[in-house]
C-alpha positions as CSV (number, residue, x, y, z in Angstrom):
1,M,0.0,0.0,0.0
2,M,0.9,3.6,-0.4
3,N,-1.5,6.4,0.5
4,R,-1.8,10.1,-0.1
5,I,-2.8,12.9,2.2
6,I,-4.2,16.1,0.8
7,L,-3.3,18.8,3.3
8,I,-6.0,21.6,2.9
9,G,-5.5,25.1,4.1
10,N,-7.2,28.5,3.8
11,G,-5.5,29.1,0.4
12,F,-7.5,26.2,-1.0
13,D,-10.7,28.2,-0.5
14,L,-9.1,31.3,-1.8
15,V,-8.1,29.7,-5.1
16,H,-11.8,28.8,-5.5
17,G,-12.5,32.5,-5.4
18,L,-14.0,32.5,-1.9
19,P,-13.6,35.7,0.2
20,K,-12.0,33.9,3.1
21,S,-8.8,35.7,4.0
22,Y,-8.6,37.4,7.4
23,A,-8.6,40.7,5.4
24,D,-11.9,39.7,3.8
25,F,-13.3,38.9,7.3
26,I,-12.2,42.3,8.8
27,D,-13.6,44.1,5.8
28,Y,-16.9,42.3,6.4
29,Y,-16.7,43.2,10.1
30,W,-16.5,46.9,9.4
31,K,-19.3,46.7,6.8
32,Q,-21.5,45.2,9.6
33,W,-20.6,48.2,11.7
34,G,-21.7,50.5,8.9
35,K,-25.1,48.8,8.8
36,R,-25.4,49.1,12.5
37,L,-24.7,52.8,12.4
38,Q,-27.3,53.2,9.6
39,Q,-29.9,51.4,11.6
40,S,-29.3,52.6,15.2
41,Y,-31.3,55.4,16.8
42,L,-29.7,56.3,20.1
43,G,-26.7,58.6,19.9
44,N,-24.8,57.2,22.8
45,E,-22.0,54.6,22.6
46,L,-22.4,51.5,20.5
47,T,-20.2,48.5,21.3
48,D,-19.7,44.8,20.3
49,N,-17.0,43.7,22.8
50,L,-14.2,44.4,20.3
51,C,-14.9,48.0,19.4
52,S,-17.0,50.9,20.6
53,I,-18.0,54.0,18.7
54,S,-19.4,57.1,20.2
55,Q,-20.0,60.7,19.3
56,K,-18.3,63.8,20.7
57,G,-20.5,66.5,22.0
58,E,-24.3,66.4,21.9
59,P,-25.2,63.0,20.4
60,S,-27.6,62.7,17.4
61,P,-29.5,59.6,16.2
62,W,-27.1,57.5,14.2
63,Y,-29.4,57.0,11.2
64,W,-29.8,60.8,10.9
65,L,-26.0,61.0,10.5
66,F,-25.7,58.0,8.3
67,P,-28.9,57.4,6.3
68,T,-29.3,54.3,4.1
69,A,-30.4,56.3,1.1
70,D,-30.2,59.7,-0.5
71,V,-33.8,60.4,-1.2
72,Q,-33.2,63.4,-3.5
73,K,-30.7,61.5,-5.7
74,G,-32.5,58.2,-5.4
75,M,-29.3,56.5,-4.3
76,I,-28.7,53.7,-1.9
77,I,-25.8,54.6,0.4
78,P,-23.4,51.6,1.1
79,P,-22.8,50.8,4.7
80,Q,-19.1,51.0,4.2
81,N,-19.6,54.7,3.6
82,A,-20.8,55.1,7.1
83,I,-17.8,53.5,8.8
84,E,-15.4,55.4,6.5
85,D,-17.0,58.7,7.5
86,V,-16.6,57.8,11.2
87,K,-12.9,56.8,10.7
88,S,-12.2,60.0,8.7
89,Q,-13.7,62.4,11.3
90,P,-11.8,61.9,14.6
91,D,-13.0,65.4,15.7
92,K,-16.6,64.1,15.7
93,F,-16.4,60.4,16.6
94,I,-14.4,58.2,19.0
95,I,-13.5,54.7,18.0
96,D,-12.2,52.6,20.9
97,K,-10.8,49.2,20.0
98,K,-9.8,46.4,22.4
99,P,-6.0,46.0,22.3
100,F,-5.7,42.7,20.5
101,F,-8.3,43.6,17.9
102,Q,-6.7,47.0,17.4
103,H,-3.4,45.1,16.7
104,I,-5.1,42.9,14.1
105,D,-7.0,45.8,12.5
106,N,-3.7,47.8,12.2
107,A,-2.0,44.9,10.6
108,I,-4.7,44.6,7.9
109,E,-4.5,48.3,7.2
110,T,-0.8,48.4,6.9
111,K,0.2,45.0,5.6
112,K,-3.1,43.9,4.1
113,W,-2.9,40.5,5.9
114,V,-2.6,39.0,9.3
115,D,-2.3,35.6,11.0
116,I,-4.7,36.0,13.9
117,E,-3.7,32.8,15.6
118,N,0.0,33.6,15.4
119,E,-0.6,37.1,16.7
120,Y,-2.6,35.6,19.6
121,Y,0.3,33.4,20.6
122,Q,2.7,36.4,20.4
123,F,0.4,38.3,22.8
124,L,0.2,35.3,25.1
125,K,4.0,35.1,25.3
126,R,4.2,38.9,26.1
127,I,1.8,38.4,29.0
128,V,3.9,35.5,30.3
129,K,7.1,37.7,30.1
130,K,5.3,40.7,31.7
131,D,6.2,42.5,28.5
132,T,2.9,44.3,28.1
133,K,0.6,46.4,30.3
134,L,-2.4,45.7,28.0
135,Y,-3.3,42.5,29.9
136,E,-2.5,41.3,33.4
137,N,-3.4,37.7,32.5
138,P,-4.7,35.7,29.5
139,R,-8.4,36.0,30.4
140,G,-8.9,39.4,28.7
141,L,-7.0,38.3,25.7
142,D,-9.0,35.0,25.5
143,A,-12.3,36.9,25.8
144,E,-11.3,39.0,22.8
145,L,-10.3,35.9,20.9
146,D,-13.6,34.2,21.7
147,T,-15.5,37.2,20.3
148,I,-13.4,37.2,17.2
149,K,-13.9,33.5,16.8
150,S,-17.7,33.8,17.1
151,K,-17.8,36.5,14.5
152,L,-15.5,34.6,12.2
153,V,-17.6,31.5,12.5
154,A,-20.8,33.5,11.6
155,Y,-19.0,35.0,8.6
156,L,-17.7,31.6,7.4
157,S,-21.1,30.1,7.9
158,K,-22.5,32.6,5.4
159,I,-19.8,31.7,2.9
160,Q,-20.5,28.0,3.4
161,K,-24.3,28.5,3.0
162,Y,-24.3,30.8,0.0
163,R,-21.0,30.3,-1.8
164,I,-19.8,26.7,-1.5
165,V,-21.8,24.9,-4.2
166,P,-21.1,22.0,-6.6
167,E,-20.3,24.4,-9.4
168,L,-17.3,25.7,-7.5
169,K,-15.4,22.5,-8.1
170,N,-12.3,22.9,-10.3
171,E,-11.6,20.0,-12.6
172,D,-7.9,20.7,-12.8
173,I,-7.7,20.5,-9.0
174,R,-9.7,17.3,-9.0
175,K,-7.3,15.7,-11.5
176,A,-4.3,16.8,-9.4
177,I,-5.7,15.3,-6.2
178,Y,-6.3,11.9,-7.8
179,A,-3.3,11.8,-10.1
180,P,-1.1,8.7,-10.1
181,F,2.2,8.8,-8.2
182,K,5.2,10.1,-10.0
183,A,8.5,8.4,-9.3
184,K,10.4,11.7,-9.4
185,D,8.4,13.0,-6.5
186,I,9.5,10.2,-4.1
187,S,12.3,10.9,-1.7
188,V,15.5,8.9,-1.8
189,N,14.8,7.3,1.5
190,G,11.3,6.5,0.4
191,R,12.3,4.6,-2.7
192,S,12.4,1.2,-1.1
193,A,8.8,1.7,0.2
194,F,7.8,2.9,-3.3
195,D,9.4,-0.2,-5.0
196,E,7.5,-2.4,-2.6
197,F,4.3,-0.6,-3.5
198,L,5.0,-1.0,-7.2
199,T,5.8,-4.7,-6.8
200,E,2.6,-5.3,-4.8
201,R,0.4,-3.5,-7.3
202,W,2.1,-5.4,-10.2
203,R,1.4,-8.7,-8.6
204,K,-2.2,-7.9,-8.0
205,A,-2.6,-6.9,-11.6
206,H,-2.3,-10.5,-12.6
207,D,-5.9,-10.8,-11.6
208,A,-7.2,-7.5,-12.9
209,E,-10.7,-8.7,-12.7
210,S,-10.5,-9.4,-8.9
211,I,-12.8,-7.5,-6.6
212,E,-9.8,-5.6,-5.1
213,C,-8.6,-4.4,-8.5
214,K,-12.1,-3.5,-9.6
215,S,-12.7,-1.6,-6.4
216,L,-9.5,0.5,-6.8
217,L,-10.4,1.5,-10.4
218,H,-14.0,2.2,-9.4
219,K,-12.8,4.5,-6.5
220,F,-10.8,6.6,-8.9
221,G,-13.6,6.7,-11.6
222,Y,-12.1,4.3,-14.1
223,N,-14.2,1.7,-16.0
224,W,-12.5,-1.5,-15.3
225,Q,-14.2,-3.3,-18.2
226,F,-12.2,-1.1,-20.6
227,D,-9.0,-1.2,-18.6
228,T,-8.6,-4.8,-17.7
229,Y,-7.0,-5.9,-21.0
230,D,-4.4,-3.1,-20.9
231,I,-3.5,-3.9,-17.3
232,Q,-3.1,-7.7,-17.9
233,K,-1.2,-7.1,-21.2
234,H,1.3,-5.0,-19.3
235,V,2.1,-7.6,-16.6
236,E,2.5,-10.3,-19.3
237,S,4.9,-8.1,-21.2
238,Y,7.2,-7.0,-18.4
239,D,8.6,-8.6,-15.3
240,V,8.8,-6.7,-12.0
241,P,12.4,-5.2,-12.4
242,K,11.6,-4.1,-15.9
243,H,8.2,-2.7,-14.8
244,I,9.8,-0.7,-12.1
245,E,12.6,0.5,-14.3
246,R,10.1,1.8,-16.9
247,I,8.3,3.7,-14.2
248,Y,11.5,5.4,-13.0
249,N,12.4,6.3,-16.6
250,G,9.0,7.9,-17.2
251,A,8.0,5.4,-19.9
252,A,4.8,6.1,-21.8
253,G,1.9,3.7,-21.8
254,I,1.9,2.6,-18.2
255,H,-1.6,2.3,-17.0
256,D,-2.6,4.6,-14.1
257,Y,-3.7,1.6,-12.2
258,F,-0.1,0.7,-11.3
259,L,0.5,4.1,-9.7
260,L,-2.8,5.1,-8.1
261,P,-2.7,5.8,-4.3
262,S,-4.3,3.0,-2.2
263,E,-6.2,5.5,-0.1
264,V,-6.7,9.3,-0.2
265,L,-7.2,11.2,3.0
266,F,-8.3,14.9,2.9
267,L,-6.8,16.5,6.0
268,N,-8.9,19.7,6.2
269,F,-7.5,22.6,8.4
270,N,-10.4,24.8,7.2
271,Y,-13.7,25.0,9.0
272,T,-15.6,25.2,5.6
273,K,-16.4,22.2,3.4
274,T,-15.0,23.2,0.0
275,A,-12.8,20.1,0.1
276,D,-15.8,17.8,0.5
277,L,-16.8,18.8,-3.1
278,Y,-13.9,16.6,-4.3
279,I,-15.0,13.4,-2.7
280,S,-17.4,11.3,-4.7
281,K,-19.8,9.0,-2.9
282,S,-18.5,6.1,-4.8
283,S,-14.8,6.6,-3.8
284,D,-15.3,6.0,0.0
285,F,-12.3,8.3,0.6
286,K,-12.3,10.1,3.9
287,I,-12.0,13.7,5.1
288,N,-10.7,14.6,8.5
289,H,-11.9,18.0,9.6
290,I,-9.0,18.3,12.1
291,H,-9.9,21.8,13.2
292,G,-13.6,21.3,13.5
293,E,-16.7,22.1,11.5
294,L,-19.1,25.0,11.4
295,D,-22.3,23.0,11.8
296,N,-21.2,20.1,14.0
297,D,-21.5,20.5,17.8
298,K,-19.6,17.2,18.1
299,N,-16.7,18.6,16.2
300,S,-16.6,22.2,17.3
301,V,-14.2,24.8,15.8
302,I,-10.6,24.8,17.2
303,F,-9.1,28.3,17.0
304,G,-5.9,29.1,18.7
305,Y,-2.2,28.0,18.5
306,G,-0.3,24.8,18.2
307,D,3.4,25.0,18.5
308,E,4.9,22.8,21.2
309,L,8.3,23.0,19.5
310,D,8.6,26.7,20.3
311,E,11.1,27.4,23.1
312,D,8.6,29.5,25.0
313,Y,5.9,26.8,25.1
314,K,7.6,24.9,27.9
315,T,7.7,28.1,29.9
316,I,4.0,28.5,29.4
317,S,3.2,24.9,30.2
318,N,5.3,25.0,33.4
319,L,3.3,28.0,34.8
320,N,0.8,25.6,36.5
321,D,-1.9,28.0,35.3
322,N,-4.4,26.4,33.0
323,S,-5.7,29.8,31.8
324,Y,-2.6,30.0,29.6
325,L,-3.5,26.8,27.8
326,T,-7.1,27.5,27.0
327,N,-6.5,28.0,23.2
328,I,-3.6,25.6,22.6
329,K,-4.6,23.3,19.7
330,S,-2.7,20.2,20.8
331,I,-4.9,20.1,23.9
332,R,-8.1,20.9,22.1
333,Y,-7.5,18.1,19.6
334,L,-8.3,15.6,22.5
335,E,-12.0,16.8,22.4
336,T,-12.6,14.6,19.4
337,D,-11.1,11.4,17.8
338,N,-9.8,13.3,14.8
339,Y,-6.2,13.4,15.8
340,R,-6.1,9.7,16.7
341,Q,-7.7,8.8,13.4
342,L,-5.0,10.7,11.7
343,L,-2.3,8.9,13.7
344,R,-3.8,5.5,12.7
345,F,-3.8,6.6,9.0
346,I,-0.2,7.7,8.9
347,G,0.9,4.6,10.8
348,S,-0.9,2.2,8.5
349,A,1.3,2.6,5.3
350,P,3.8,4.9,3.6
351,Y,2.2,8.1,2.3
352,Q,2.8,11.2,0.2
353,I,1.6,14.6,1.2
354,Y,0.1,17.1,-1.2
355,I,0.0,20.7,0.2
356,M,-2.9,22.6,-1.2
357,G,-3.4,26.1,0.1
358,H,-1.8,25.6,3.5
359,S,1.0,28.0,4.4
360,C,2.5,25.5,6.9
361,G,3.0,28.3,9.4
362,N,3.9,27.9,13.0
363,S,0.3,28.0,14.3
364,G,0.0,24.3,13.4
365,R,3.6,23.3,13.9
366,T,3.0,20.5,16.3
367,L,0.7,18.6,14.0
368,L,2.8,19.3,10.9
369,N,6.0,18.1,12.5
370,T,4.2,14.8,13.3
371,L,3.2,14.4,9.6
372,F,6.4,15.6,8.0
373,E,8.9,13.7,10.1
374,H,7.0,10.4,10.4
375,K,8.9,7.4,9.2
376,N,6.1,6.6,6.7
377,C,6.3,10.0,4.9
378,V,8.0,9.5,1.5
379,S,7.2,12.8,-0.2
380,I,5.9,16.3,0.5
381,K,4.7,18.1,-2.6
382,P,3.5,21.7,-2.3
383,Y,1.1,23.3,-4.8
384,Y,2.1,27.0,-4.7
385,Y,0.1,30.2,-5.4
386,E,1.0,32.2,-8.5
387,W,0.3,35.9,-8.4
388,T,-1.9,37.4,-11.1
389,D,-1.2,40.7,-12.9
390,E,-3.9,42.3,-10.9
391,E,-2.1,41.4,-7.7
392,G,1.1,43.0,-8.7
393,G,2.7,41.1,-11.5
394,H,4.4,37.7,-11.8
395,G,5.8,35.6,-9.0
396,D,4.7,32.8,-6.6
397,N,5.0,31.7,-3.0
398,Y,6.9,28.4,-3.5
399,I,9.9,29.5,-1.5
400,E,7.8,31.0,1.2
401,I,6.0,27.6,1.6
402,I,9.3,25.8,1.7
403,Q,10.7,28.2,4.4
404,N,7.6,27.5,6.5
405,I,7.9,23.8,5.9
406,S,11.5,23.9,7.1
407,R,10.4,25.2,10.5
408,N,8.3,22.1,11.0
409,F,11.4,19.9,10.7
410,N,14.0,19.1,13.3
411,S,16.2,17.5,10.6
412,M,17.0,19.7,7.6
413,Q,18.6,16.7,5.8
414,L,15.2,14.9,6.1
415,M,13.4,18.0,4.8
416,R,15.6,18.4,1.8
417,D,15.0,14.8,0.8
418,R,11.3,14.7,1.3
419,V,10.2,18.1,-0.2
420,V,9.6,18.0,-3.9
421,N,11.7,20.6,-5.8
422,K,10.0,23.4,-7.7
423,S,10.7,22.0,-11.1
424,Y,8.4,19.1,-10.3
425,C,5.7,21.2,-8.7
426,R,2.9,23.2,-10.1
427,P,0.7,26.2,-9.2
428,L,-2.7,25.4,-7.6
429,P,-5.3,26.3,-10.3
430,Q,-7.5,29.1,-9.3
431,K,-10.9,30.7,-10.1
432,P,-11.9,34.4,-10.2
433,K,-12.9,35.8,-6.8
434,V,-16.7,35.6,-6.2
435,A,-18.7,38.5,-4.8
436,A,-18.1,39.5,-1.2
437,I,-20.5,38.5,1.6
438,E,-22.8,41.3,2.6
């Protein structure tokens, strides 16, 4: 056997055109504030536990100041106009943001991106080191994170309900997910396992009409009635050494059957179910929503940090104060059986990892280290993001992904062997961005 893990991150949803970046979320957050300003009457302070807005001087009804329509011109006034007016008039309005949220909002304004979970961990470490006067303990920070989490879940739930539809599926991505193994992708240390896999598959091909062979072809959408002859003809024409030699040489005419993964596991780090679109009912392939699901109380959303390899983590864990461990992912994993299911899968057979839209950043370092350095991992193949002209010209993030991957390894020698070099990798196909959520 040899399996494949499809490691799904937020970028997977982004290449499907979904407005799912943290920048999209913060933009949506401020639009909701604009709607609130247009619909509120009382002129006193408005708040949502992350931010409060008040007027200076004698207050007026908010909807007088920020109407929803210009009656004379017959125009609808967008809610973002209201919040932009507030932000541009500090002499008339006061915006008071909670510390952590202010940090996130500033990052979006200046850098156009932010990793909320990583920033949370950095704040947590500052509290431990008494390097901030913003919080005396983690409770205030955790309260902010909980509010952000609840608003993020509400936002993503709208995306899942209105934007994730069967038509969103990208055929090029589907083909990549279920593509046969390529010998050039396999690490040097993984070649003996790959040879064993090729030998096993060749031997089983002698009975191409067996239930096992039919089942494999069926899972990947092949019609075994049309493929049986080609498969049996191949094993009659070549012995095992010649068969393996032809595969390593990239010979043409080798049926996909000989190189199809035994199992495909979707390891979904997203809360949304875009990845589910790529699992047909007939395949019986599994998806592990390792960080929880939006609509499943038995697999609730995990939002926080997971880097036990960080030098400061031991300091935090030795404090004997559980409030510092509230949002540590490796602890929250134990609320479900997802992590143990993953351990069983990676322990069952050699596997290749496809990285699709995951940055491999430090917020999931503990889990990624387990996957990347496991003895059964024979290949790590990143599908990188390629910038469009509208995003500032040509380029891609392959090197950035590799840099992040390297931080999840203790052995750089192992990393250099297992990670597939760029010449064998490809960009992740993408679709135009869909309309923003209102």
